[in-house]
C-alpha positions in Angstrom: 92.2 74.1 71.0 90.6 77.2 69.7 91.6 80.6 70.7 88.2 81.1 72.5 88.9 78.0 74.5 92.4 79.1 75.6 91.1 82.5 76.5 88.8 80.8 79.0 91.6 79.0 80.5 94.0 82.0 80.9 93.1 84.5 83.6 94.0 88.2 82.9 93.8 89.3 86.5 96.8 89.2 88.8 97.0 86.4 91.5 95.0 87.0 94.6 96.2 86.1 98.2 94.8 82.6 98.2 96.2 82.1 94.6 99.7 83.1 95.8 99.4 80.8 98.8 98.5 77.9 96.5 101.4 78.5 94.2 103.9 78.9 97.1 102.7 75.6 98.6 102.9 73.6 95.4 105.8 71.2 95.2 107.3 71.9 91.7 110.5 70.1 92.4 108.9 66.8 91.8 108.0 67.8 88.4 111.6 68.7 87.3 114.4 66.6 86.2 117.6 66.5 88.1 119.3 68.4 85.2 116.6 71.1 85.4 117.0 71.4 89.1 120.8 71.9 88.8 120.3 74.6 86.1 117.9 76.4 88.4 120.2 76.1 91.3 123.1 77.6 89.2 120.8 80.4 87.9 119.7 81.2 91.5 123.4 81.4 92.6 124.1 83.6 89.7 121.1 85.9 90.3 122.1 86.3 94.0 125.7 87.2 93.1 124.4 89.8 90.5 122.1 91.3 93.3 125.0 91.6 95.6 127.2 93.3 93.0 124.3 95.7 92.2 123.9 96.5 95.9 127.6 97.3 96.2 127.5 99.6 92.9 124.5 101.4 94.2 126.3 102.0 97.6 129.3 103.3 95.9 127.1 105.6 93.9 125.2 106.8 96.8 128.6 107.7 98.6 129.8 109.5 95.5 126.5 111.6 95.3 127.0 112.6 98.9 130.5 113.6 98.1 129.5 115.7 95.2 126.7 117.4 97.1 129.1 118.3 99.9 131.6 119.8 97.4 128.5 121.9 96.0 127.6 123.0 99.4 124.3 121.2 99.3 123.0 119.8 102.5 119.9 118.3 103.9 118.5 121.7 104.9 119.0 123.2 101.4 117.5 120.2 99.8 114.4 120.5 102.1 114.1 124.2 101.2 114.4 123.4 97.5 111.9 120.6 97.7 109.5 122.7 99.7 109.8 125.5 97.2 109.3 123.3 94.3 106.2 121.6 96.0 104.7 125.0 96.9 105.2 126.1 93.3 103.8 122.9 91.9 100.7 123.1 94.2 100.1 126.8 93.2 100.1 125.8 89.6 97.2 123.3 90.1 93.7 124.1 88.8 92.2 123.3 92.2 94.6 125.9 94.0 93.8 128.6 91.2 90.1 128.0 91.5 90.2 128.1 95.3 92.3 131.3 95.4 89.9 133.0 92.9 86.9 132.1 95.1 88.6 133.1 98.3 89.8 136.4 96.7 86.3 137.2 95.5 84.8 136.2 98.9 87.3 138.6 100.5 86.5 141.5 98.2 82.7 141.0 98.9 83.4 140.8 102.8 85.6 144.1 102.5 82.7 145.8 100.7 80.2 144.6 103.2 82.3 145.8 106.1 82.8 149.1 104.4 79.1 149.4 103.9 78.4 148.6 107.6 81.0 151.1 108.7 79.4 153.7 106.5 75.9 153.1 108.0 77.3 153.2 111.5 79.1 156.4 110.8 76.0 157.9 109.3 73.9 156.9 112.4 76.4 158.4 114.7 76.5 161.5 112.6 72.7 161.8 112.7 72.7 161.2 116.5 75.5 163.9 117.0 73.5 166.3 115.0 70.2 165.5 116.9 72.1 165.9 120.2 73.6 169.2 119.1 70.4 170.5 117.7 68.5 169.6 120.9 71.1 171.3 123.0 70.9 174.5 121.0 67.1 174.8 121.1 65.9 176.1 124.5 62.3 174.8 123.9 63.5 171.3 123.8 65.5 171.5 127.1 62.3 172.7 129.1 60.2 169.7 128.1 
């Protein structure tokens, strides 16, 4: 067969749900010789033993890790604080955070300037009204009208 013909037969995509079901339901044991079956059974037992050993080693290492952390005074609350601080720092260094911070800062500056202008305008109006009231009180001709 040519390479092109082989490429057509080989799928590059992973198995989908229905494909996995077909493979799971296939009866391969009838295709194997007794010797192959025995070899596979032996390999299966060996793999199960290795997995059990690895789980025991992992469990022992996790216990040792806890002991070391206790000796160093590290507890869950300290770890949570450290994780939060690191996450907060990581978030602050993102481009999105920086752009948002700059935009909000700029908007805050504009809002402050706008409120300042409104406050100045109101103060000026009150000043004008105060002057007008004082002026009208001081002028007797305006009081008689």
